[in-house]
Backbone as a ProteinNet text record, in pm:
[ID]
protein_1_A
[PRIMARY]
XXXXXXXXXXXXXXXXXXXXXXXXXXXXXXXXXXXXXXXXXXXXXXXXXXXXXXXXXXXXXXXXXXXXXXXXXXXXXXXXXXXXXXXXXXXXXXXXXXXXXXXXXXXXXXXXXXXXXXXXXXXXXXXXXXXXXXXXXXXXXXXXXXXXXXXXXXXXXXXXXXXXXXXXXXXXXXXXXXXXXXXXXXXX
[TERTIARY]
10824.9	10704.3	10650	10662.1	10539.5	10357.3	10297.4	10137.3	10144.4	10093.1	10019.3	9859.7	9837.9	9648.2	9614.8	9522.4	9483.1	9363.1	9382	9372.4	9196.4	9074.1	8958.7	8992.8	9060.7	8996.6	9067.8	9158.4	9234.6	9158.4	9050.2	8933.8	8834.8	8833.6	8793.1	8785.5	8963.6	8907.9	8954.3	8984	8951.2	8801.4	8675.5	8547.4	8489.2	8519.6	8474.4	8530.1	8649.7	8695	8580	8579.9	8489.8	8316.7	8269.2	8159.7	8063.6	8187.6	8187.6	8146.8	8267.1	8266.8	8105	8120.8	7980.2	7826.1	7825.2	7732.7	7727	7881.9	7889.7	7812.1	7851.3	7877.8	7671.2	7616.6	7454.4	7422.6	7446.2	7383.6	7473	7606.5	7651.3	7633.5	7575.4	7533	7393.3	7301.1	7219.7	7171.5	7268.1	7299.9	7365.1	7448.3	7471.2	7422.2	7262.2	7233	7150.3	7102.5	7128.2	7219	7337	7434.4	7448	7479.4	7511.4	7371.8	7307.4	7128.5	7206.8	7189.4	7255.5	7402	7462	7605.3	7624.9	7532	7535.2	7416.3	7328.7	7178.3	7089.1	7117.1	6990.8	6857.4	6823.3	6649	6626.3	6489.9	6576.8	6535.7	6420.1	6440.8	6502.6	6634	6794.8	6892.2	6892.7	6976.6	6941.8	6788.8	6806.5	6843.9	6895.7	6971.5	7122.3	7191.1	7308.8	7257.2	7121.8	7094.5	7136.3	6951.4	6940.5	7030.5	7050.4	7190.4	7256.2	7313.2	7395.6	7354.9	7196.7	7142.6	7120.4	7045.6	7028.5	7140.5	7308.4	7350.2	7343.7	7424.8	7455.7	7358.6	7224.3	7142.5	7117.8	7186.7	7210.6	7324.4	7491.8	7558	7539.1	7461	7456.5	7434.8	7309.7	7332.1	7458.2	7485.7	7626.8	7764.4	7759.8	7850.7	7924.5	7776.6	7746.9	7893.2	7792.9	7888.8	8015.4	8058.3	8199.3	8252.9	8259.1	8307	8352.2	8266.4	8248.7	8349.5	8358.4	8359.4	8588.4	8584.4	8724.2	8744.5	8742.7	8750.4	8734	8703.9	8647.5	8719.4	8856.4	9001	9012.6	9051.5	8999.8	8878.5	8717.7	8659.5	8617.8	8669.9	8569.9	8724.5	8831.1	8933.5	8902	8850.6	8852.9	8743.2	8611.2	8552.5	8546.4	8714	8698.6	8796.4	8886.3	8957.1	8900.4	8738.2	8671	8514.5	8537	8456.9	8561.1	8745.6	8742.4	8792.2	8846.6	8801.2	8685.5	8570.4	8438	8370	8476.6	8477.7	8565.2	8670.8	8828	8681.7	8615.9	8572.8	8475.2	8374.5	8310	8358.5	8426.2	8435.8	8483.5	8581.6	8593.4	8504	8414	8303.8	8244.4	8256.4	8260.6	8068.2	8004.4	7925.7	7799	7648.2	7560.7	7596.4	7631.3	7592.4	7678.4	7819.1	7914.2	7935	7937.7	7796.2	7759.6	7692.4	7535.1	7608.3	7755.3	7793.3	7885.9	7925.1	8021.9	7961.4	7862.8	7759.1	7769.4	7755.5	7713.5	7816.7	7915.3	8051	8057.5	8081.4	8035.5	7924.3	7823.7	7707.5	7759.5	7768.8	7843.6	7921.9	8074.8	8126.8	8037	7984.3	7893.5	7800.6	7714.3	7646.5	7766.4	7912	7996.6	8027.2	8091	8083.8	8055.4	7893.6	7778	7762.1	7797	7740.8	7909.7	7966.7	8113.7	8149.9	8177.2	8259.8	8155.9	8093.1	8069.2	8014.8	8084.6	8131.4	8180.5	8322.5	8444.8	8468.4	8378.9	8378.3	8383.7	8236.4	8177.5	8224.5	8367.6	8417.1	8510.7	8620.2	8713.8	8636.8	8573	8560.2	8473.5	8515.2	8541.8	8356.2	8243.7	8144	8045.2	8195.1	8124.4	8166.4	8223.3	8201	8179.2	8061.2	7937.4	7888.7	7844.4	7762.5	7882.4	7977.5	8079	8125.8	8141.5	8155.8	8039.3	7907.6	7801.3	7802	7868.6	7903.9	8023.2	8098.3	8191	8137.2	7994.6	7966.3	7824.9	7839.2	7715.3	7816.1	7930.4	7977.8	7954.6	8062.9	7975.9	7831	7751	7643.5	7558	7610.3	7535.8	7599	7731.5	7785.4	7754.4	7824.8	7826.2	7706.7	7596.4	7498.7	7407	7487.4	7508.2	7537.6	7707.6	7746.4	7811.8	7673.2	7681.1	7653.8	7512.4	7423.8	7546	7613.7	7714.8	7824.9	7901.9	7963.3	7992	7885.5	7895.1	7814.2	7674.8	7730.8	7795.3	7936.6	7996.9	8125.4	8118.6	8188.7	8164.2	8021	8038	7978.9	7930.7	7950.6	8071.8	8191.9	8325.2	8415.3	8356.7	8479.1	8393.3	8448.1	8377.1	8272	8187.3	8054.2	8151.7	8263.2	8344.7	8463.5	8422.7	8493.1	8412.2	8280.4	8169.5	8258.7	8309.1	8279.4	8504.5	8498.6	8719.9	8715.5	8701.1	8624.1	8710.4	8658.5	8672	8758	8825.9	9003.6	9113.9	9141.2	9237.6	9216.4	9078.4	9014.3	8984.8	8987	8986.1	9102.7	9181.3	9338.7	9428	9419.4	9418.1	9380.7	9226.5	9135.6	9161.2	9237.8	9303.6	9374.1	9519.1	9674	9670.8	9525.5	9531.2	9531.9	9403	9347.2	9487.6	9509.1	9594.9	9735.6	9791.3	9916.7	9840.7	9725.2	9621.8	9549	9471	9411.5	9429.6	9374.9	9375.8	9332.6	9329.3	9206.1	9114	8946.6	8899.6	8791.1
6285.4	6222.3	6071	5977.6	5903.1	5849.6	5882.3	5921.8	5734.1	5665.3	5562.5	5528.1	5549.4	5487.1	5355.4	5366.2	5268	5137.6	4994.7	4907.4	4920.7	4998.7	4942.5	5168.4	5209.4	5313.1	5282.7	5178.8	5096.1	5047.8	4956.1	4911.5	4979.8	5084.7	5195.4	5309.8	5326.7	5305.4	5278.4	5130.4	4976.5	4987.2	4936.2	4966.4	5078.9	5202.4	5330.9	5324.7	5259.9	5273.1	5194.2	5047.7	4896.1	4943.4	5007.4	5049.2	5232.3	5198.3	5369	5298.5	5305.8	5234.1	5150.6	5088.4	5023.6	5068.6	5139.8	5306.1	5397.5	5505.6	5558.7	5448.3	5310.9	5242.1	5249.6	5233.4	5235.9	5314.8	5448	5621.2	5652.5	5643.5	5716.9	5604.8	5518.7	5451.9	5510.6	5535.9	5557.4	5717.9	5798	5884.1	5848.6	5782.1	5749.4	5696.2	5596.2	5574.5	5600.7	5723.3	5696.9	5772	5762.3	5835.8	5635.5	5586.1	5396.2	5392.7	5416.4	5321.7	5384.6	5505.4	5635.6	5539.7	5547.4	5476.2	5320.9	5271	5068.7	5012.5	5180.2	5158.4	5031.8	5096	4927.2	5065.9	4945.9	4985.6	5031.9	5055.3	5116.3	5001	4890.1	4763.2	4763.4	4669.9	4623.8	4695.1	4805.7	4904.6	4919	4927.4	4907.3	4733.4	4614.5	4568.5	4597.3	4716.9	4782.1	4764.5	4795	4832	4729.6	4692.3	4551.4	4407.5	4377.9	4254.4	4265.2	4420.9	4474.9	4442.9	4501.9	4527.2	4331.4	4274.4	4086	4075.9	3994.4	3991.6	4037.6	4196.5	4194.6	4191.3	4153.5	4040.9	3871.7	3849.5	3687.9	3681.4	3802	3774.6	3825.6	3858	3898.9	3791	3693	3590.2	3462.9	3492.3	3442.2	3465.6	3580.4	3655.5	3646.8	3639.6	3608	3487.4	3344.2	3242.2	3203.7	3305.5	3346.2	3360	3418.9	3561.4	3454.3	3347.2	3271.7	3178.1	3106.9	2979.3	3054	3115.7	3165.9	3331.2	3366.1	3491.3	3609.6	3746.5	3831.2	3913	3923.3	4030.9	3979.9	3778	3704.1	3698	3769.5	3789.5	3934.1	4013.9	4177	4245.4	4076.1	4143.3	4150.4	3958.7	3870.5	3956.1	4020.7	4155.3	4237.1	4369	4455.3	4433.5	4294.2	4298.3	4215.4	4145	4165.7	4270	4383.7	4512.3	4524.5	4565.5	4682.8	4515.4	4488	4395.6	4412.6	4359	4398.3	4539.6	4674.2	4752.2	4782.4	4752	4730	4722	4601.9	4557	4565	4624.9	4743.9	4840.9	4935.3	5040.6	5023.2	4908.1	4866.1	4733.9	4705.4	4630.7	4783.3	4654.5	4661.6	4647.9	4610.2	4601.3	4625.5	4596.8	4605.3	4449.9	4332.1	4246.7	4221.7	4254.4	4293.3	4311	4417.4	4590	4494.7	4457.3	4334.2	4252.2	4162.9	4080.7	4122.6	4183.4	4292.6	4314.2	4381.4	4500.6	4380.1	4238.2	4178.8	4097.3	4163.6	4108.9	4214.9	4304.1	4427.4	4424.3	4399.1	4334.8	4252.9	4093.2	3989.7	4040.2	4108.3	4171.6	4318.3	4379.1	4461.2	4365.1	4250.8	4160	4145.5	4154.5	4029.2	4117.1	4309.3	4382.6	4409.4	4458.2	4554.9	4498.1	4326.8	4268	4233.1	4210.9	4150	4305.5	4411.4	4604.9	4617.9	4588.6	4644.9	4524.5	4373.9	4325	4344.7	4318.5	4381.9	4537.4	4593.4	4692.5	4668.1	4621	4666.6	4575.8	4429.9	4317.7	4445.5	4509.4	4606.6	4721.9	4763.3	4890.8	4821.2	4830.9	4736.9	4781	4761.2	4709.2	4853.7	4940.8	5088.8	5183.2	5099.3	5273.1	5262	5082.8	5045.9	5221.4	5287.1	5392.8	5509.4	5523.4	5596.1	5488.7	5301.6	5218.7	5335.4	5356.6	5325.1	5485.5	5582.3	5716.8	5702.5	5624.5	5613.9	5524	5452.9	5375.7	5459.8	5569	5640	5785.5	5763.8	5870.6	5845.2	5711.9	5660.5	5672.6	5639	5593.6	5715.5	5822.7	5974.4	6019.3	6046.5	6126.1	5998.9	5872.1	5806.7	5794.9	5772.8	5801.3	5923.7	6085.7	6176.8	6209.4	6182.6	6250.1	6140.9	6013.6	5928.5	6038.7	6097.9	6182.1	6282.3	6346.6	6398.9	6458.7	6307.6	6273.5	6183.7	6158.1	6067.3	6200.3	6318.2	6360.9	6463.8	6464.3	6541.5	6434.4	6281.4	6194.6	6176.5	6137.6	6141.6	6224.1	6413.8	6490	6520	6549.9	6566.2	6456	6410.8	6250.4	6188.1	6100.7	5938.9	5841.8	5820.3	5658.9	5624.8	5619.7	5423.3	5511	5597	5671.9	5628.5	5619.3	5609.9	5491.9	5339.1	5274.5	5299.7	5343.3	5363.8	5359.3	5492.1	5593	5474.5	5363.2	5274	5184.9	5168.1	5098.5	5202	5305.8	5372.4	5348	5431.4	5390.3	5240.4	5106.4	4962.2	4995.2	4963.4	4937.8	5004.1	5111.1	5160.1	5063.3	5056.6	4952.7	4830.7	4792.8	4648.7	4654.1	4770.3	4731.2	4809.7	4935	4910.9	4752.7	4731.2	4601	4503.5	4464.3	4342.4	4433.1	4523.5	4594.2	4500.7	4592.3	4632.2	4526	4477.1	4414.1	4300.3	4237.4	4133.6	4000.1	3896.3	3796.8	3776.6	3739.2	3712.4	3596.7
13504	13510.9	13431.5	13512.5	13439.1	13497.8	13398.2	13440.6	13344.3	13524.8	13443.8	13567	13453	13452	13474	13608.2	13631.2	13551.4	13631.5	13535	13480.9	13574.1	13472.4	13445.7	13442	13311.8	13227.1	13174.6	13072.5	12987.9	13098.5	13037.3	12970.7	13004.7	13023	12848.7	12851.6	12690.8	12606.2	12600.5	12500.1	12460.2	12593.2	12572.4	12457.5	12498.5	12415.7	12279.5	12258.6	12128.1	12053.3	12084.8	12050.9	12016.5	12154.3	12094.2	11999.9	12001.4	11967.2	11862.2	11849.9	11577.8	11615.6	11689.1	11639.8	11643.6	11734.4	11778.1	11660.6	11610.3	11550.5	11402.6	11401.5	11272.3	11183	11298.7	11301.3	11204.8	11256.3	11222.3	11042.5	11090.4	11037.4	10909.8	10837.3	10689.5	10620.7	10674.7	10726.2	10580.8	10638.9	10576.9	10354.2	10383.5	10256.8	10228.4	10227.4	10172.2	10019.7	9997.9	9852.5	9784.7	9880.1	9762.3	9669.6	9792.9	9765.5	9671.5	9685.2	9614	9463.8	9488.2	9281.2	9248	9302.7	9271.2	9205.2	9320.4	9271.4	9173.5	9152.1	9053.9	9161	9308.7	9358.4	9353.9	9421.3	9404	9625.8	9641.7	9735.7	9871.2	9820.8	9870.1	9904.1	9802	9817.8	9826.3	9931.4	9993.8	10093.1	10187.3	10306.5	10263.5	10238.4	10346.7	10251.3	10328.7	10401.8	10503.1	10597.1	10762.1	10760.5	10731	10781.4	10756.6	10753.6	10731.5	10874.7	10837.9	11017.5	11104.4	11109.7	11252.1	11268.2	11165.2	11193.4	11240.1	11236.9	11187.6	11409.6	11438.9	11553.5	11615.6	11592	11637	11682.8	11672.9	11659.2	11738.4	11717.1	11830.8	11928	11947.7	12100.6	12150.1	12220.9	12265.5	12244.6	12153	12212.4	12247.3	12240.4	12273.9	12434.6	12473	12685	12671.4	12589	12566.4	12525.7	12424.4	12400.6	12547.1	12548.7	12669.1	12802.8	12789.1	13021.5	12870	12752.9	12708.8	12736.6	12608.4	12493.7	12634.6	12676.3	12797.5	12673.3	12833.3	12755.9	12653.4	12692.7	12651.9	12469.3	12443.3	12319	12252.4	12329.3	12294.7	12158.3	12252.5	12240.9	12138.4	12172.8	12018.6	11865.4	11947.3	11762.6	11672.9	11817.3	11757.4	11700.8	11767	11717.2	11561.1	11588.2	11473.9	11330.1	11388.7	11272.3	11173.4	11275	11292.6	11218.6	11211.6	11148.7	11009.1	10975	10854.5	10768.3	10826.1	10804.1	10693.6	10783.7	10804.3	10636.4	10658.9	10558.1	10395.3	10423.5	10299.2	10213	10306.2	10327.5	10259.1	10227.6	10204.9	10075.6	10060	9897.2	9854.3	9845.1	9787.8	9650.4	9525.6	9363.4	9380.3	9452	9403.3	9572.1	9469.1	9599.2	9666.7	9604.7	9696	9770.1	9734.1	9796.9	9926.8	9964.4	10050.4	10137.9	10082.2	10139.1	10262.3	10175.1	10226.7	10381.4	10311.4	10394.8	10506.4	10488.6	10641.9	10773.6	10666.8	10833.6	10953.2	10874.2	10923.9	11083.2	11010.3	11148	11213.8	11234.5	11242.1	11337.6	11354.5	11358.9	11521.4	11475.6	11563.9	11696.3	11668.6	11680.7	11805.8	11794.9	11839.2	11975.9	11908.4	12050.7	12077.8	11992	12098.4	12211.6	12203.5	12287.9	12388.8	12454.8	12569.8	12636.6	12508.7	12585.7	12670.6	12594.7	12661.2	12802.9	12814.2	12937.1	13039	12992.9	13083.7	13162.4	13067.2	13101.8	13229.3	13115.7	13250.8	13346.8	13414.2	13532.5	13618.7	13528.9	13587.4	13687.5	13627	13580.4	13771.3	13729.1	13787.7	13994.9	14104.8	14213.1	14195.8	14297.7	14289.9	14345.6	14460.6	14505.2	14404.1	14248.5	14150	14028.9	14029.6	13930.7	13857.7	13953.7	13872.3	13793.1	13811.1	13754.7	13660.6	13604.1	13507.8	13443	13501.8	13373.2	13328.3	13411.6	13382.2	13243.3	13256.2	13121.8	13015.3	13054.6	12936.2	12880	12897.4	12901.1	12739.5	12721.1	12638.2	12541	12472.6	12361.8	12291.9	12373.9	12370.6	12362.3	12382.6	12386.1	12247	12307.4	12110.4	11950.3	11952.8	11799.2	11808.4	11803.8	11791.9	11706.6	11781.6	11770.1	11647.9	11629	11534.1	11379.9	11411.7	11269	11169.3	11195.8	11103.1	11052.8	11100.6	11107	11020.1	11049.5	10949.3	10871.9	10890.3	10743.8	10596.3	10676.4	10534.9	10535.4	10557.5	10547.5	10498.1	10530.3	10403.4	10291.3	10285.9	10160.9	10098.1	10116	10067.4	9998.3	10120.2	10087.8	9997.7	10062.3	10057.7	9917.2	9987.1	9942.6	10073.5	9990.9	10068.8	10141.7	10117.6	10104.2	10275.6	10197.9	10373	10538.1	10503.2	10646.6	10645.5	10633.6	10650.6	10667.3	10576.3	10663.8	10696.9	10808.9	10897.4	11033.5	11041.1	11160.4	11140.3	11022.8	11032.4	11163	11146.9	11246.3	11389.9	11385.8	11559.3	11571.8	11506.2	11530.7	11555.6	11515.3	11463.4	11569.2	11639.3	11771.1	11914.7	11894.3	11984.1	12035.3	11914.8	11936.6	11957.6	11840.7	12031.6	12181	12178.9	12327.2	12437.1	12365.6	12415	12372.4	12329.1	12350.3	12478.1	12444.3	12494.4	12659.5	12682.6	12856.1	12910.3	12857.3	12874.4	12958.2	13051.6	13102.8	13125.1	13035.7	12995.7	13148.9	13115.8	13201	13225.1
[MASK]
++++++++++++++++++++++++++++++++++++++++++++++++++++++++++++++++++++++++++++++++++++++++++++++++++++++++++++++++++++++++++++++++++++++++++++++++++++++++++++++++++++++++++++++++++++++++++++

């Protein structure tokens, strides 16, 4: 017996992968800031740029993503953002000094700025108007779970693994999200 998911649920799965990474990344990093400051011998002011650079680039790319989705297609923009997020996470995990970490954090921030509006647009297009409340329920899963998971997961990774894993944990999620998106999403 073969299970076949409706297209709207495939969009929901891809959306959850992307937005979960974005929202998790906002909170998981905060726990690691004292460790990052110690490991990089950085001041409190400097270490805050790890978070600030991410959030500023996120804010800059939110308005651009609507135009980009209309111009290039939501699937392309979403996949590009997912790739950029995964790449930025890898580079952040490989950072050799505080300056490189701050610079690399801009990439996932920009990608998150594109994922945030394009993902829900894809989700709401996939669900018929009568089922948009159901689409909103799908939307709430990562919005509730990811920010709550970030500090717990970040604390575990910093304490028992390495601060690098707070970024590297996004790589398998991003790769799976990219593969599912490439295989199942339609261009809109």
